[in-house]
N, C-alpha and C positions, 0 to 999 in steps of 0.2 A: 454183394456176391459177385465174385470175379471169374467164376467157372465159365468156360467157353465149350460148347459141344464140338464133336468131332467135326462137323461140317461148318464151324465157325460162328455160331450163333451165341451171342453173349446172353447167359442166362438172366443176370441182374437186369439188363435192359428189358426183357419181356416181363419181368416182375412189375415194371413200372409203366410200360409203354400201353396207353389205352387204345382201344378200337377207334376207328375213324368212321363209323357208321356202317361197317360190314355186317354185323349181326342183323340190324334192321333191313338192310338191302336183301340179304338171303332170305330172310323171313317173308318179305314182300314178294319174293320170286319163286317160292315153293309151296307145296300144299301145307295148310295149317296143321301144326302137330307132327310134321314128317320127322322121322328119326334121321339123324345126321352123323356121318363118319367124317370127322375133321382130319385131314391130312395135311393141313397147312403148316405145321411145324412151329406153331406160335403159343404153345402152352395152353392156358385157359383164356387167351386174349379174346377169342370169339365164343369159345364153348360156354362160358359161364353165362354171357348175355343171351345166347341161343336158348339155353335152358330156361331162363326168365321169360323167354318169348313162347315157351310151350313146347319145345322140341327136345326129345331124348337125344343125347349127345354121347358119342364115343370118340375119345381123342387117342390116336395112335402116334407113338414117337419112339425113336430108338434111345432117347435121353431121359433117364430117370429124373434128372434135375429139372428138365422142361415139364414133364408130367407132374412134378410136385407143385407147379405153379398154379394148377387148376385149384381154384378156390372152393367150389361147390363139389368137393370130392364125393358127397353122398349121392348127388345127382348126376355127375359126370363119370361115365365109365372110362378108365384109362387103361391102355394096353402098351407095354414096352416091347417094340419090335421095329426092326428096319423095314423099309418098304419092300424089298426082295423077299424077305421071309414072312411078311404079314399074311396071316391066313386065319381069319377070325371064325370061319365056319358059318357065317351068316351074311346076309346082303342088306343093303340099306336103300331106301328110296332116294336119299341125298347123299352124295359124297362131295365134300367141300375141299377145293384146292385153292386157297387164297395166295396172294403175293406172287412172287415171279418164279415159283417152282418149276412150271412147265417150260420156262426159258432157260433152264439150267444149261450152262455151257457144255457139260458132259452129256452126250446122247444117251449113254447108259443109265445115268441117274433119271433122265427124262423118260426112258422106257420103263424103268423100274416103277416110277410113279404112275404112269398110265396103265401099266399092267395091274397094279394094286387097285387102281380105281375100278377097272373092268371086273376084277374078281369079286369086288364088294358092292357094286350097284345092282339093284334089282333089275330084272329085265325090262320093266316099265319105268324105271327111275331115271335120275339125272345126275350128272357130275356138274356142280356149279364151279366154274374155273375162271381164274384170271390169266390173262395173256398180255404180254407186251408186244403191241403191233409194230410192224416196221417203222411206222411214223414216229414213234417214241424214240427209236434209235437215231433216226434221221435228224431229230432236233434236240437230242440229249445234251444238256449243258449243266455245268455245276451251279448249285443254288443252295440256298438256306431256307428254312421254314420252321414249322412247329406241327407236332402231333400232340393236341392237348398241352400239357405243361412241358413237354419234352422238346428242347431245341434240336433241330435236325439240319445237318449240313451234308450235302453230296457233292463229290468231286469226281469228275471223269478223269481216269488216270490214262486210259488208252482205249482206242477203238479201231479195229483193223477192217471195218466194213461188215465183220460177222460177229465177233466176240468183243463185248464191251467190259473193260475192267473199272470198276470204280470203288470208292471208299466212302462209306457213310458214316458220320460221327454224330453221336447223341449226347446231350448234356442235360443234367437235371440236378439242381441243388448241389452243385460241386462235383458230382459223379460224372464220369465220362466213359463212353463205350464207343469201340469202333467195329464195323462189320464190312467184310469184303465178300462179294459173291458175284463172280463173273457171269454174265448173261449173254445168251446167243439171240441174235436177230433171226427170227423165224417168219418167213413168208407165210401167207394164208395157206398156200399150197403145201409148203413144208409142215405146217402145223396139222393140216388135214391128213397128210400122209403119215406123220407120227400117230395120230389118233387112230388111223385105220390099221396101222400095224399092231395096235393094242385091242382090236376088235371094237373100237369106239367111232363114233361119227358126230361131227358138228351138227347141232340141231338149230341153233338160232342164237343171235346176240340178245343179251338182256338189257332191256331199256333202263336208263337211269344210271347206268355205270359203264364208263369206257373201259373196254378190255374184258369185261365179264361176259361169259358165254354159258350155255346150257349144251352140255354134251351127252349123248345117249349111247347104249349099246347098239352097235350097227345091226345086229340081227333083229332087235326091236324095231328099227326104222324100215327094214326091209319088209317086215311082216305086217306093219301098220300104215295104211294110207293116210292116216291123220297125224302121223308121228311128228310132222314138222309144224303142227299147229300147238296153240296154247294148251298145255295139258290139263290145267285146272281152270276152268272158265272164271274170268273176272265178272261177277254179277254187280248189279247196281250197287249193292251194299259194299263189296270188296273193292271196287275201284276207288271210292274216296279213302278207304283204309290204307291202300297201297300208296296213294299219292301223300298221305299224312306221314306214313313211315319214311318215305324218302326225303320229305321236307324236314323231318326231325334230325336229319343228319346234314348240318349246313356245310360241313366240310366235304361232303361226298363229291360234289362237282368242282372242287377247287384243286385237288391234289394234282401236282405235275409230275411227281416221280413215283417209282416203284420200290418199295422195300417192305419191312415187316408187313406188307399188305395194306393197302389203303382202298377205300371203297372204289374208286374209279380208275385209279392207275396204281399198279403196285410199285414197290421200290426194290431195285436189285439188292437183296440182301435179306429179306424176310421169309 
């Protein structure tokens, strides 16, 4: 498959690129069986595994080709719509935004993403979001690595202190894909301001994944004095389960880059 989406995602790449522990990480940080709206733009890369872990999943994307990559079509609901027009008429306890989408160079794209999150998360729900912190930009370098069987190479093309332009190349069995997605360096204050503009608020960092955060509706935080606490208590039974899930992803703490979404640091492009 050589098709590329309007925003530059190579469809053939997402047909073969495996997850890097993200589904297990999300599963360990949300309520068991919670319904998930996936706005990550990665086809079925996370959705199929989340269904296997017991979560009803809806995937929204403006690309029919990306939606066609969902393997478990009977279990995963797919909706073709862009972020600005997305209006499902229902809300979800979990909205998933993996990879570097919140660091989009275009502030309009970021605002559309966050507005869609706010429209679709329940009042007491959470947006599980990846964010590239300023420290990633400060030490960004070209590198090579692997995501499962896929060889990955990232090249920094330019960085003006605010927007980083890079090229990621993927190779598998003679096939080759390129992806470019400029990303913006957002300080913590800038991120929080963007969230506030959409009626959202940072709640807490999620342990075990660099750059992962839990974000909630701002109104829910103002009305609940316990909003900044762990929303579903880890019992003595659940704590070993959570540790086991995180240990089951040996690559989770090794990723240095951000693109098609990796558990601890996304890569500019996914």
